[in-house]
VOGU-3710 file (C-alpha; in Angstrom, 3 decimals, decimal comma):
1> myhfivnpas> 68,354/31,293/-102,480  71,497/33,116/-101,381  71,414/36,580/-99,831  74,681/38,418/-100,525  75,399/41,436/-98,319  78,255/43,282/-99,998  80,313/46,129/-98,591  81,802/47,737/-101,728  83,954/50,067/-99,619  85,642/47,306/-97,622
11> ssgkgailwk> 89,427/47,320/-97,799  89,326/50,713/-99,534  87,139/49,693/-102,456  88,300/46,127/-103,013  84,855/44,899/-102,029  83,351/46,305/-105,235  85,992/44,569/-107,347  85,430/41,275/-105,557  81,685/41,428/-106,112  82,070/41,801/-109,874
21> evekvlmdrq> 84,057/38,544/-109,932  81,557/36,765/-107,692  78,569/38,048/-109,632  79,975/36,724/-112,888  80,292/33,211/-111,434  76,747/33,341/-110,039  75,290/34,498/-113,334  77,268/31,997/-115,403  75,978/29,164/-113,216  72,475/30,605/-112,925
31> vpyvlymtdg> 72,659/30,548/-109,121  69,616/32,256/-107,563  70,636/35,144/-105,320  69,593/38,539/-104,000  72,112/41,365/-103,729  72,197/43,898/-100,882  74,844/46,580/-101,461  75,709/48,646/-98,380  76,097/52,402/-98,649  77,338/53,276/-95,179
41> ygaarkfaed> 77,447/52,338/-91,514  74,363/50,448/-90,328  73,196/49,306/-93,753  74,386/45,707/-93,337  72,556/45,439/-90,012  69,337/46,723/-91,561  69,661/44,273/-94,454  70,146/41,370/-92,017  67,073/42,457/-90,052  64,969/42,592/-93,224
51> itktdeevti> 66,221/39,239/-94,531  65,440/37,466/-91,251  62,063/39,014/-90,479  60,193/35,913/-91,715  60,130/32,363/-90,342  61,953/30,961/-93,374  65,463/29,480/-93,301  67,965/31,662/-95,149  71,614/31,650/-96,185  73,425/34,971/-95,827
61> ivcggdgtmn> 76,843/35,508/-97,415  78,860/38,473/-96,149  81,288/40,064/-98,602  83,339/42,323/-96,381  85,452/42,361/-93,240  84,930/41,834/-89,530  83,008/45,112/-89,243  80,474/44,108/-91,897  80,066/40,688/-90,296  79,510/42,411/-86,945
71> evvcgirdfs> 76,632/44,440/-88,360  75,057/41,326/-89,865  75,352/39,388/-86,591  73,777/42,316/-84,737  70,895/42,424/-87,211  69,916/38,748/-87,359  66,602/38,161/-85,590  66,694/34,361/-85,166  70,004/32,525/-85,546  68,297/29,136/-85,700
81> lvtlgclpig> 66,994/30,013/-89,171  70,284/31,349/-90,584  73,337/29,806/-92,208  76,236/32,246/-92,601  79,079/32,352/-95,070  81,843/34,876/-95,626  84,016/36,091/-98,471  86,704/38,010/-96,519  87,764/41,360/-97,931  88,454/43,509/-94,868
91> ssndltrdlg> 91,525/45,049/-93,298  91,824/42,525/-90,462  89,770/39,421/-91,349  90,376/37,936/-87,891  87,197/35,853/-88,023  88,084/34,053/-91,231  91,724/33,764/-90,153  90,713/31,742/-87,100  88,193/29,691/-89,070  90,949/28,803/-91,536
101> lpkdhklmle> 88,974/30,005/-94,545  90,892/30,341/-97,813  91,966/33,789/-98,978  91,203/32,785/-102,558  87,678/34,112/-103,095  86,866/31,758/-105,936  87,802/28,775/-103,777  85,707/30,096/-100,883  82,791/30,709/-103,221  82,980/27,062/-104,291
111> rilkpekivp> 82,731/26,025/-100,632  79,713/28,272/-100,174  77,898/26,953/-103,236  78,716/23,335/-102,320  79,138/23,365/-98,521  80,763/20,241/-97,126  81,205/21,480/-93,548  79,002/23,753/-91,461  80,075/24,394/-87,853  78,312/25,951/-84,840
121> mdigclnytg> 79,872/29,197/-83,649  79,458/31,116/-80,391  78,385/34,751/-80,304  79,298/37,315/-77,640  76,931/39,900/-76,227  78,062/43,248/-74,818  75,732/45,199/-72,534  76,653/48,790/-71,749  75,056/52,101/-70,852  72,912/52,949/-73,832
131> gmkrfsvsmg> 72,457/49,568/-75,408  73,587/46,096/-76,400  75,764/44,818/-79,219  76,736/41,338/-80,322  80,189/40,386/-81,528  81,548/37,423/-83,444  85,288/37,920/-82,804  86,022/40,013/-79,717  85,248/43,018/-77,566  87,773/45,116/-75,732
141> igfdaaiche> 88,046/48,054/-73,369  91,083/50,294/-73,069  94,169/50,352/-75,267  92,968/48,002/-78,023  89,630/49,821/-78,290  91,376/53,193/-78,478  93,345/51,893/-81,465  90,129/50,733/-83,152  88,405/54,062/-82,507  91,203/56,036/-84,146
151> alhskikdtl> 91,654/53,587/-87,032  87,976/53,922/-87,974  88,615/57,571/-88,846  92,111/57,215/-90,277  92,672/58,528/-93,802  96,119/56,930/-93,790  94,460/53,520/-93,338  92,653/53,851/-96,679  95,870/54,768/-98,449  97,846/51,887/-96,939
161> nkiglgklty> 95,018/49,404/-97,605  95,210/50,201/-101,296  98,848/49,121/-101,409  98,400/46,148/-99,084  100,014/47,723/-96,029  96,924/48,357/-93,916  98,469/46,720/-90,833  100,954/49,598/-90,590  98,012/51,833/-89,704  97,376/49,868/-86,533
171> lgialkqlas> 101,074/49,818/-85,633  101,392/53,587/-85,905  98,196/54,233/-83,953  99,205/51,663/-81,324  102,459/53,499/-80,638  100,600/56,796/-80,341  97,925/55,408/-78,029  100,472/53,608/-75,876  102,375/56,826/-75,318  99,234/58,702/-74,230
181> arnigatiil> 97,695/55,919/-72,100  96,958/56,966/-68,496  96,996/54,929/-65,287  93,403/53,828/-64,577  92,340/51,107/-62,159  89,819/48,385/-62,977  87,926/45,493/-61,411  87,054/42,416/-63,456  84,368/40,029/-62,160  84,176/36,525/-63,645
191> dderqihvdr> 80,886/34,590/-63,510  79,630/36,811/-60,667  82,135/35,163/-58,321  85,813/35,826/-58,861  87,088/39,405/-58,611  90,350/40,611/-60,104  91,609/44,118/-59,341  94,195/45,851/-61,460  95,721/49,169/-60,370  96,869/50,189/-63,865
201> imfvtsmihr> 94,791/48,667/-66,637  96,039/48,737/-70,221  93,193/46,761/-71,732  90,828/43,837/-71,233  89,626/41,822/-74,198  86,933/39,118/-74,225  87,275/36,843/-77,218  85,334/34,214/-79,129  88,183/33,649/-81,566  91,947/33,651/-81,101
211> yegggfmfcp> 92,800/36,728/-83,157  92,026/40,422/-83,198  93,667/43,558/-84,566  94,789/41,933/-87,807  96,451/38,779/-86,487  97,331/39,325/-82,823  96,658/35,983/-81,114  95,652/37,579/-77,823  93,804/34,481/-76,570  95,653/31,523/-78,104
221> eadysdglld> 93,401/28,916/-76,433  90,095/30,436/-77,559  87,641/27,960/-79,079  84,750/29,462/-81,035  82,321/26,686/-80,104  83,104/25,870/-76,457  80,518/28,208/-74,909  83,170/30,195/-73,049  84,713/33,636/-73,315  88,502/33,758/-73,327
231> ilvvgdiskg> 89,643/36,876/-71,504  93,009/38,628/-71,606  93,718/41,146/-68,843  96,746/43,368/-69,435  97,593/45,522/-66,441  100,125/46,453/-63,758  102,771/46,351/-66,461  104,938/49,152/-67,834  104,336/50,698/-71,244  107,830/49,716/-72,286
241> kvlavlpsam> 107,144/46,095/-71,383  103,885/46,114/-73,340  105,706/47,508/-76,367  108,428/44,882/-76,083  106,016/41,969/-75,629  103,306/42,988/-78,123  105,042/41,424/-81,171  105,047/38,040/-79,386  101,226/38,193/-79,403  101,369/37,387/-83,114
251> kgthtktpgm> 102,426/33,879/-82,039  100,449/33,802/-78,793  103,493/33,568/-76,517  102,805/36,874/-74,737  100,763/35,122/-72,029  104,000/33,941/-70,407  104,715/37,539/-69,402  103,648/38,716/-65,913  100,864/41,272/-66,264  99,310/39,508/-69,259
261> ntyrakkvvi> 96,872/37,019/-67,773  94,177/34,892/-69,411  90,935/33,588/-67,934  87,796/31,772/-69,052  84,208/32,505/-68,082  80,648/32,591/-69,367  80,218/36,123/-68,074  82,586/38,987/-67,342  81,860/42,395/-65,828  84,499/45,106/-66,280
271> rteepmpvhv> 84,442/48,262/-64,170  87,015/50,997/-64,679  87,708/53,964/-62,419  87,341/56,297/-65,399  85,493/55,842/-68,720  87,546/54,107/-71,413  87,000/53,335/-75,123  85,135/50,111/-75,933  84,971/48,175/-79,201  83,144/45,156/-80,607
281> dgesagiqse> 84,816/43,485/-83,596  86,803/46,683/-84,161  83,667/48,852/-84,195  83,127/51,562/-81,597  80,827/50,961/-78,629  81,536/54,376/-77,153  83,341/55,380/-73,969  82,226/53,343/-70,949  83,144/52,772/-67,309  81,180/49,533/-66,858
291> vsvtieakqv> 80,322/46,786/-69,319  78,950/43,274/-69,006  79,825/40,537/-71,490  78,069/37,188/-71,896  78,178/34,391/-74,429  75,465/32,760/-76,526  76,740/29,245/-77,180  76,714/27,767/-80,681  74,259/30,310/-82,064  75,576/30,584/-85,629
301> rmil> 75,817/27,960/-88,352  78,958/28,916/-90,284  80,074/27,557/-93,643  83,724/26,479/-93,644
//
C-alpha cells in the first residue's frame, strides 16, 4: 500500500496537474494507494502523523517540494517503519537535486513502484526557543533565512513559477536583503568544544545535502548519510564581496573565498548578538538569537 501526500499548490498549482498524471498510471495498473491532498500549511505533517501512528511498515510518497517534504519528515513518528519516496514539483527541489532523482515524473514513478535502490539518509534537528523542527536539506540563520521568509509571502514568486522563472524571485529578494543586512556578531560552537566568533555575521547554514536555495551548492562536500552536519559560516566579509562571490556557489567554488568557511560537526550551537531569521528547508522557524542543531544519522530510508 502506497500513501501519497500531494501538495496541489506546489509550484503554483503544478502539483495538481502532476497528480492527475500519476493517478491515471496508478489506476491503470491497479496499484493500491491512499491519497492525502493537502489544503494548507501543516496538513502534510498531520497526514504523516496519522499514517505512522500504528506499528505497521508504510511507504509514503511526497508529491511536492522541499517544504512539503519538511512537513512530512517533521510528522513521522517512527522512521524505522517508513520508506520515503518523492515526486519533485517544488520551486527549489534541492533534496531531489542532490539525490540525483530524475525530473521526469513518469520515470521517477517507475522507480517508486519498482524500487531497485533504497538508501539511508540523515535528518537534522533544530532546537530553538518555542520548539523543535526536523529538516531533511538544511537550516540557516541570517541572510539565507531572511530570503526564505520573504519568499514564502511573495506574490511575484507565484507568477514567475508559472512561467518557469521562479529562481528570479530568490535573486531579487537576495539583493534586497543584502542591501538591508546589518552588522551583527555571532558565536558558533561545534560539538560543545570549538568556538568560532564572527564580528559581522551574514549567515550560518547547517546542511545535510549539498544544495539549498534552488541550486546553491553551499556545502559542496556534504554527504547525506555520513552522520555529520556540514556547516557554512559567512561572516567578516563585505556585502559587495558576498554579492560578487554568490554566483560561484552554484558550482561550490565559493569556499575558496576568505570569510566563507566550512566545518563539520555532529552538533552546532549558534548564538547571535541580536535575533535573526531562521529557516528549516526554506520554511520559517521564526526569529531567534540562539539555536542548537544536531543530526540523527541514517534515519530515513529513501527510494532513489
